[in-house]
C-alpha positions in Angstrom: 193.8 118.2 114.9 192.5 115.3 117.1 190.2 114.0 114.4 190.8 111.0 112.2 190.5 111.4 108.4 187.0 109.8 108.3 185.8 112.1 111.1 187.2 115.1 109.3 185.5 114.2 106.1 182.2 113.9 107.9 182.7 117.3 109.6 183.5 118.9 106.2 180.3 117.3 104.8 178.2 118.7 107.6 179.6 122.3 107.3 178.4 124.5 104.5 179.9 127.8 103.4 178.5 131.2 104.5 177.3 132.0 101.0 175.4 128.7 100.8 173.7 129.5 104.2 172.7 132.9 102.9 171.3 131.3 99.7 169.3 128.8 101.8 167.9 131.5 104.0 166.9 133.6 101.0 165.2 130.6 99.5 162.9 130.2 102.5 159.3 131.2 101.7 157.9 131.5 105.2 159.2 132.5 108.7 158.8 128.9 109.8 161.1 127.6 107.0 163.7 130.2 107.9 163.6 129.2 111.6 164.0 125.5 110.6 166.9 126.4 108.4 168.7 128.4 111.1 168.0 125.9 113.8 169.5 123.1 111.6 172.6 125.1 110.9 173.0 126.1 114.6 172.9 122.5 115.5 175.6 121.7 113.0 177.7 124.6 114.3 177.3 123.5 117.9 178.5 120.0 116.9 181.5 121.4 115.2 182.4 123.5 118.3 182.1 120.5 120.5 184.5 118.5 118.3 187.1 121.3 118.6 187.5 121.5 114.8 190.0 124.3 114.4 190.1 124.2 110.6 186.5 125.3 110.2 186.1 127.4 113.3 186.4 130.7 111.5 183.9 129.6 108.9 181.4 128.6 111.6 181.9 131.9 113.5 181.3 133.9 110.3 178.0 132.0 109.8 177.2 132.7 113.5 177.6 136.4 112.9 175.2 136.2 110.0 172.7 134.3 112.2 173.1 137.0 114.8 172.3 139.7 112.3 169.0 137.9 111.5 168.1 138.3 115.2 168.6 134.8 116.5 170.5 134.1 119.8 174.2 133.4 119.4 175.6 134.0 122.8 176.7 130.4 123.0 179.4 131.1 120.4 181.2 133.9 122.3 184.0 131.6 123.5 184.8 130.5 120.0 185.6 134.1 119.1 188.1 134.2 121.9 189.7 131.0 120.6 190.0 132.6 117.1 191.6 135.7 118.6 194.2 133.6 120.4 195.1 131.9 117.0 198.1 132.8 114.9 196.7 133.2 111.4 195.3 136.5 110.1 192.0 135.1 108.7 191.2 133.6 112.1 192.0 136.7 114.0 190.0 138.8 111.5 186.8 136.8 112.1 187.6 136.5 115.8 187.9 140.2 116.4 184.8 140.9 114.2 182.9 138.4 116.3 184.1 140.1 119.5 182.8 143.5 118.3 179.4 142.2 117.2 178.6 139.5 119.8 180.1 141.2 122.9 180.1 144.6 124.5 182.0 146.3 127.3 179.6 144.9 130.0 180.4 141.3 129.3 182.7 139.8 131.9 184.1 137.3 129.4 185.8 140.2 127.7 188.4 140.3 130.4 189.7 136.9 129.0 190.8 138.6 125.8 192.8 141.4 127.4 196.1 139.4 127.2 195.5 138.6 123.5 194.8 142.3 122.8 198.0 143.3 124.5 200.1 140.9 122.5 198.4 141.7 119.2 198.9 145.4 119.7 202.7 144.8 119.2 202.3 142.2 116.4 204.7 142.6 113.6 201.8 142.4 111.1 200.3 145.9 111.0 196.9 144.6 110.1 196.7 142.3 113.1 197.7 145.2 115.3 195.0 147.3 113.6 192.4 144.6 114.3 193.3 144.7 118.0 193.2 148.5 118.2 189.9 148.5 116.3 188.4 146.1 118.8 189.8 148.1 121.7 188.3 151.4 120.3 184.9 149.8 120.0 184.2 147.5 123.0 187.0 148.0 125.6 185.8 148.4 129.2 187.1 151.0 131.7 189.5 148.4 133.2 190.9 147.3 129.8 191.3 150.9 128.7 193.2 151.7 131.9 195.4 148.6 131.6 196.3 149.1 127.9 196.7 152.8 127.9 200.5 152.7 128.2 200.7 150.5 125.0 198.5 153.0 123.1 200.7 155.9 124.3 203.7 154.0 122.8 202.0 153.2 119.6 201.1 156.8 118.9 204.8 157.4 118.4 205.2 154.3 116.0 206.9 154.9 112.7 204.0 153.3 110.8 201.2 155.9 110.0 198.6 153.1 109.8 199.4 152.2 113.4 199.5 155.8 114.6 196.1 156.5 113.0 194.5 153.5 114.8 196.3 154.4 118.1 194.7 157.9 118.0 191.3 156.4 117.6 192.0 154.1 120.6 193.1 157.0 122.6 189.7 158.7 122.2 188.0 155.6 123.6 190.5 155.5 126.5 189.9 159.1 127.5 186.2 158.8 127.3 186.3 155.8 129.7 189.1 157.2 131.9 189.1 161.1 131.8 191.8 161.2 134.4 194.3 160.0 131.8 194.0 163.1 129.6 197.2 164.6 130.8 199.1 161.5 129.5 198.1 162.4 125.9 198.4 166.2 125.9 202.1 166.0 125.2 201.6 163.7 122.2 199.7 166.4 120.3 202.7 168.2 119.0 204.1 165.1 117.3 200.7 164.1 115.9 200.3 167.5 114.2 203.8 167.3 112.7 202.7 164.2 110.8 202.3 164.5 107.0 199.7 161.7 106.8 196.2 163.0 106.5 194.7 160.0 108.3 196.9 160.6 111.3 196.2 164.3 111.3 192.4 163.7 111.1 192.3 161.3 114.0 194.8 163.4 116.0 192.7 166.5 115.6 189.6 164.4 116.7 191.6 163.3 119.7 192.4 166.9 120.6 188.8 167.9 120.2 187.7 165.2 122.5 190.3 166.3 125.1 188.7 169.8 125.1 185.2 168.2 125.7 186.3 165.7 128.3 188.6 168.1 130.3 188.2 171.9 129.4 191.3 172.7 131.5 193.4 171.2 128.6 192.3 174.1 126.3 195.0 176.4 127.6 197.7 173.8 127.0 196.3 173.0 123.5 196.3 176.7 122.5 200.0 176.4 122.1 199.3 174.3 119.0 197.2 177.0 117.3 200.0 178.2 115.0 200.6 174.6 113.8 196.8 174.1 113.2 196.7 177.3 111.3 199.7 176.2 109.2 198.1 172.8 108.4 194.8 174.5 107.4 196.6 177.0 105.2 198.5 174.2 103.4 195.2 172.5 102.7 193.5 175.7 101.4 196.4 176.8 99.2 197.6 173.4 98.0 197.1 172.4 94.4 195.3 169.4 93.1 196.0 166.2 95.1 194.3 163.2 93.6 194.5 161.1 96.8 192.7 163.7 98.9 190.6 165.6 96.3 186.7 165.5 96.6 184.9 167.6 94.1 187.8 170.0 93.7 188.3 170.5 97.5 191.4 169.1 99.2 190.4 166.8 102.1 187.2 168.6 103.3 186.9 166.2 106.2 190.3 167.4 107.6 189.4 171.0 107.0 186.1 170.7 108.8 187.8 169.0 111.8 190.4 171.7 111.9 187.8 174.5 111.9 185.9 172.8 114.7 189.0 172.5 116.9 190.0 176.1 116.1 186.5 177.2 117.2 187.0 175.7 120.6 190.6 177.1 121.0 189.8 180.6 119.8 186.7 181.2 121.9 187.5 183.6 124.7 191.1 184.1 123.5 191.9 187.3 121.6 195.5 186.2 120.9 194.5 182.9 119.3 191.7 184.6 117.4 194.2 187.0 115.9 196.3 184.1 114.6 193.2 182.6 112.9 191.7 185.7 111.3 193.8 185.6 108.1 193.3 181.9 107.4 189.6 182.1 108.1 189.3 184.9 105.6 191.1 182.8 103.1 188.9 179.8 103.7 185.8 182.0 103.4 186.9 183.7 100.1 188.7 180.8 98.3 186.3 177.9 99.0 184.0 177.0 96.1 180.4 177.2 97.1 178.8 175.6 94.0 178.8 172.1 95.6 177.9 170.7 99.0 181.5 169.9 99.8 182.4 173.6 99.7 179.3 174.6 101.5 180.0 172.3 104.4 183.4 173.9 104.9 181.9 177.4 104.6 179.3 176.5 107.2 182.0 175.4 109.7 184.0 178.5 108.8 181.0 180.8 109.6 180.4 179.1 113.0 184.1 179.5 113.8 184.2 183.2 112.9 181.1 183.9 115.0 182.4 181.9 118.0 185.9 183.4 118.3 187.0 187.0 118.9 187.0 187.8 115.2 187.3 191.2 113.6 184.1 193.0 112.7 184.9 192.8 108.9 185.3 189.0 109.2 181.9 188.7 111.0 180.2 190.6 108.2 181.9 188.3 105.7 180.5 185.3 107.6 177.0 186.6 107.6 177.2 187.5 103.9 178.1 183.8 103.3 174.9 182.8 105.1 173.1 185.4 103.0 174.4 183.6 99.8 173.1 180.3 101.3 169.7 181.9 101.4 169.7 182.3 97.7 170.6 178.6 97.1 168.1 176.4 95.3 168.7 173.6 97.8 166.2 173.9 100.7 168.5 172.1 103.0 171.2 174.8 102.6 168.6 177.5 103.0 167.3 175.9 106.2 170.9 175.7 107.6 171.4 179.4 106.8 168.2 180.5 108.5 168.9 178.3 111.5 172.5 179.6 111.8 171.4 183.3 111.4 168.9 182.8 114.3 171.9 181.8 116.5 174.4 184.5 115.3 172.0 187.5 114.8 172.9 188.8 118.3 176.6 189.1 117.3 175.9 191.6 114.4 172.3 192.6 113.9 173.1 195.3 111.3 174.9 192.8 109.0 171.9 190.4 109.2 169.5 193.3 108.5 171.1 193.7 105.0 169.6 190.3 104.1 166.2 191.2 105.5 164.3 191.1 102.2 165.7 187.7 101.4 164.6 186.4 104.7 161.2 187.8 104.3 160.9 186.1 100.9 161.4 182.8 102.6 157.9 183.3 104.1 156.5 182.6 100.7 158.3 179.3 100.3 156.3 176.1 100.0 158.5 174.4 102.6 156.9 174.8 106.0 160.1 174.3 107.9 161.7 177.2 106.0 158.7 179.4 106.8 159.0 178.6 110.5 162.7 179.4 110.7 162.2 182.6 108.7 159.5 183.7 111.2 161.8 183.1 114.1 164.5 185.2 112.5 162.1 188.0 111.6 161.0 188.3 115.2 164.6 188.8 116.2 165.3 191.4 113.5 162.4 193.7 114.4 163.4 197.0 115.9 162.0 200.6 116.2 163.2 201.5 112.7 161.7 198.6 110.7 158.8 197.5 112.9 156.2 198.9 110.5 157.6 197.2 107.4 158.2 193.9 109.0 154.8 193.8 110.8 153.2 194.5 107.4 155.0 191.5 106.0 153.9 189.3 108.9 150.3 190.5 108.5 150.4 189.6 104.8 151.6 186.1 105.8 149.0 185.6 108.5 146.2 184.4 106.2 148.6 181.9 104.5 150.0 180.2 107.6 148.7 176.8 108.8 146.0 176.8 111.4 148.1 175.1 114.1 150.7 177.9 113.9 148.4 180.8 113.6 147.9 181.5 117.3 151.7 181.6 117.8 152.1 184.0 114.9 149.3 186.3 116.3 150.9 186.2 119.7 154.4 187.1 118.4 153.1 189.9 116.1 151.3 191.5 119.1 154.4 191.0 121.3 156.6 192.7 118.6 154.1 195.6 118.2 153.9 196.0 122.0 157.7 196.3 122.3 158.6 198.5 119.3 155.4 200.4 118.3 156.3 204.0 117.4 153.2 205.4 119.1 150.1 204.1 120.9 147.7 204.9 118.0 149.7 202.8 115.6 150.0 200.1 118.2 146.2 200.0 118.7 145.5 200.0 115.0 147.9 197.1 114.3 146.7 195.0 117.2 143.1 195.4 116.2 143.9 194.6 112.6 145.9 191.5 113.7 143.1 190.2 116.0 140.5 190.9 113.3 142.5 188.9 110.7 143.3 186.0 113.0 139.7 184.8 113.2 139.2 182.5 116.2 142.9 182.4 117.1 143.0 185.0 119.8 144.3 184.1 123.3 143.0 185.6 126.5 146.5 187.0 127.3 146.3 189.1 124.1 142.9 190.5 125.0 144.1 191.2 128.5 147.1 193.1 127.1 144.9 195.3 124.9 142.5 196.0 127.8 145.4 197.0 130.0 146.8 199.3 127.4 143.4 201.0 126.9 142.7 201.4 130.6 146.2 203.0 131.2 146.0 205.4 128.2 143.2 207.9 128.5 144.3 209.8 125.4 143.5 206.9 123.1 140.4 205.4 124.9 137.9 207.1 122.6 139.9 206.4 119.5 140.3 202.7 120.4 136.6 202.3 121.2 135.7 203.8 117.9 138.1 201.5 116.0 136.8 198.4 117.8 133.2 199.5 117.0 134.0 199.8 113.3 135.8 196.4 113.4 132.8 194.6 115.0 130.2 196.4 112.9 131.8 195.3 109.7 132.1 191.6 110.6 130.7 190.6 114.0 130.3 186.9 113.3 133.7 185.8 112.0 135.9 187.6 114.5 137.0 185.8 117.7 134.7 186.0 120.7 137.6 187.3 122.7 137.8 190.4 120.5 134.0 190.9 120.7 134.3 190.9 124.4 137.0 193.5 124.4 135.0 195.7 122.0 131.9 195.4 124.1 133.8 196.1 127.3 135.2 199.3 125.7 131.8 200.5 124.6 130.5 200.0 128.2 133.4 201.9 129.7 134.1 204.7 127.2 130.8 205.1 125.2 130.6 208.8 126.2 134.1 209.4 124.7 133.1 208.5 121.2 130.0 210.6 120.8 132.3 213.3 119.4 134.7 212.1 116.7 138.0 211.1 118.3 141.2 211.9 116.5 141.2 210.0 113.2 138.1 208.0 113.9 134.4 208.4 113.3 131.9 209.3 116.0 129.6 206.7 117.5 126.2 207.8 118.6 124.3 206.2 121.5 121.8 204.6 119.0 124.7 203.1 117.0 126.4 201.7 120.1 123.1 200.2 121.4 122.4 198.7 118.0 125.8 196.9 118.0 125.3 195.6 121.5 121.8 194.4 120.6 123.2 192.6 117.6 125.9 190.9 119.7 123.3 190.0 122.3 121.0 188.3 119.8 123.7 186.7 117.6 123.7 182.9 117.5 127.5 183.0 117.3 127.8 184.8 120.6 128.8 182.7 123.6 127.2 182.9 127.0 130.3 184.7 128.3 130.0 187.3 125.5 126.4 187.9 126.4 127.4 188.4 130.0 129.9 191.1 128.8 127.1 192.7 126.7 124.6 192.9 129.6 127.2 194.5 131.8 128.1 196.9 129.0 124.4 197.8 128.6 124.0 198.8 132.3 127.3 200.7 132.2 126.1 202.6 129.1 123.0 203.7 131.0 125.4 205.6 133.3 127.4 207.1 130.4 124.2 208.5 128.7 122.6 210.0 131.8 120.4 212.6 130.1 119.4 210.3 127.2 115.9 209.0 128.0 115.7 206.9 124.8 119.0 205.2 125.6 117.9 204.5 129.2 114.7 202.9 128.0 116.4 200.9 125.3 118.9 199.5 127.9 116.1 198.3 130.2 114.3 196.8 127.2 117.3 194.8 126.2 118.1 193.5 129.7 114.6 192.6 130.8 114.1 189.4 128.7 117.2 187.8 130.4 115.6 187.8 133.8 114.0 184.5 132.8 117.1 183.1 131.0 118.0 179.5 131.5 121.6 180.5 131.9 122.0 181.2 135.6 124.7 183.8 135.3 122.8 185.8 132.7 119.6 185.6 134.8 121.4 186.8 137.9 123.0 189.7 136.1 119.7 190.8 134.5 117.8 190.7 137.8 120.5 192.6 139.7 121.0 195.2 137.0 117.2 195.7 136.7 117.0 196.3 140.4 119.9 198.7 140.2 117.8 201.0 138.0 115.6 201.7 141.1 118.7 203.1 142.9 119.4 206.1 140.8 121.2 207.9 143.6 124.0 205.3 143.7 123.8 203.8 140.2 126.3 206.2 138.7 128.8 205.6 141.5 128.4 201.8 141.2 128.9 201.9 137.4 132.0 204.2 137.4 134.8 203.4 135.0 137.1 200.6 135.9 140.5 201.7 137.3 143.8 200.9 135.4 144.0 197.1 134.8 147.1 194.9 134.7 147.7 192.1 132.2 146.2 188.8 133.1 148.7 186.1 133.8 148.2 182.5 133.2 146.4 180.9 136.2 148.3 178.4 138.4 147.0 174.9 137.9 145.5 173.9 141.2 146.1 170.3 140.4 149.8 170.8 139.6 152.3 169.0 141.8 153.0 171.1 144.8 156.6 172.0 145.6 157.9 170.4 148.8 158.8 172.4 151.8 162.3 172.3 153.3 161.3 169.4 155.5 160.3 167.3 152.5 156.5 167.5 153.0 154.4 169.0 150.2 152.8 172.4 150.7 149.1 172.5 151.0 147.3 173.2 147.8 145.4 176.5 147.5 141.6 176.2 147.6 139.9 176.1 144.2 137.5 179.0 145.1 138.1 181.5 147.8 135.2 183.3 149.5 135.1 187.1 149.6 136.9 188.7 152.4 134.8 190.6 154.9 136.6 193.8 154.2 135.6 193.6 150.5 132.0 193.0 151.6 132.1 196.1 153.8 133.3 198.2 150.9 130.5 197.0 148.7 127.9 197.8 151.4 129.3 201.4 151.6 128.8 201.9 147.8 125.3 200.6 148.0 124.3 203.1 150.6 125.0 201.5 154.0 123.0 198.3 153.8 122.4 196.1 156.9 125.9 195.1 158.1 124.4 192.3 160.1 123.6 190.1 157.2 126.1 187.5 156.0 128.6 188.7 153.4 
């Protein structure tokens, strides 16, 4: 058109086919060769576009799409796509619409130029041209185009051709996402869609209804009227015989079944009436679906989620959890992971049913897959209660030496938390926490130590027992346990040494010589930190107040403290000097070294450098000082204890 025969022959000679371009690109040995090949072809395509050669336009646009896929700029060919869309032949429209979806998106203003072509092609007598238009509309239509063409899509949903109806439902999803206010225009179409016998129309229609519930939750009440129809469709699928066109591994249209279950889950949540309608069919799906292949497992998984979400009967919930229990016995780790992950979410709905699979869940701790072990741990934490705490904590302690180092601190923290919440008695709680902290090595947080100290200080009946147990733990292996645990044990010896001279209930007695020997060992150990040594020196001076009539113990304490008066560590030196001076004040020493009162758990400190929350006027609050000086009232109290020192000196 517009070219003479010689000119057309020259243009044909310049243009190569798409397969030849692909072959030439693959033959390039370097990136430079590829760029040269692409630039040469782009120049030829530009020349053809300028000459308005309609015969080869669709071939050139197809090559342009391939060049775009390689990452080269092709924006200069967008208008040619519009020209192809405006054509009359199907091959031209096919390449034109494909170019639109690849080269353009909804933010391109040039897309407005194609709106009229879209509107005309939607009603084209050729169903495939109409399908191309709807496919483009569903992928790249802007808010304005969706709003303008919505009436056409509403009409096409009622078309007699199932191919057109299916595409129209997909377009409707795009329209509602871009224009949520149009939802009410499509709610009335749902009844006719669900009456369709074509599975493609049913699948897209159910997807459309699902999107309606997500976009506008107020439509759920209206869509609940369709629950009987949805149940009937699902029942037909479950009870139907072999259908070659929809069968996948012996399951009739699993994609449609999954979509139905998802929609029923939304409609049944919070509605007892709708849930009653679903109970029978959900039970049939759960019992009749084959679980030997992944196709059946996917349907069973969605069925379980639906049963748990709706107001299902208790027997049906037990059936759902039993299905997850069967998943745990599957050889496929992916299915086992899905089962554990789902059980964590649904355990609150029926704990007793999940408890029946406790042993299977515990066995997952021995699996080689780290993700399975992590999920099993999360589930076990939830399953622990007063009746099974001893058994499950025993399993967790057996797993503690096997877990990876990066997860060990979390496991120790969770074990202690479980023990704290469900321990049958304080003695078992102390024994288990000490065992956990001893086995954990260096992975003991300050919060755990604080929790144990708080428990001991508030429980006079177990103070002697706990101190004796800590003494035995440190005596057997002082060097490998965490420094935090050493500090707790040393603190207990300083506070309650006099309570272990006689054998506490179920524990061995600790003499003054044994206690001082352990403290000396901790003081001289190369593995002890400076902070631990500070605890030891304080414990020594406190022990001197616990063993008042023991001259040998008093002498040993002074002997151990004295060398640290010349320590290079300032804190150690200061404590040694002050405690040595305190021995000259026998009249007040016992009062100063009385037992600590009940202690509360230590909470995590507030980061002084954290961003301060703004006040109501928008200005940030002033940060708290990093170190606060002692209040005068506290200084006065200290002076009273020390026997009325000079009040005139600076606090």
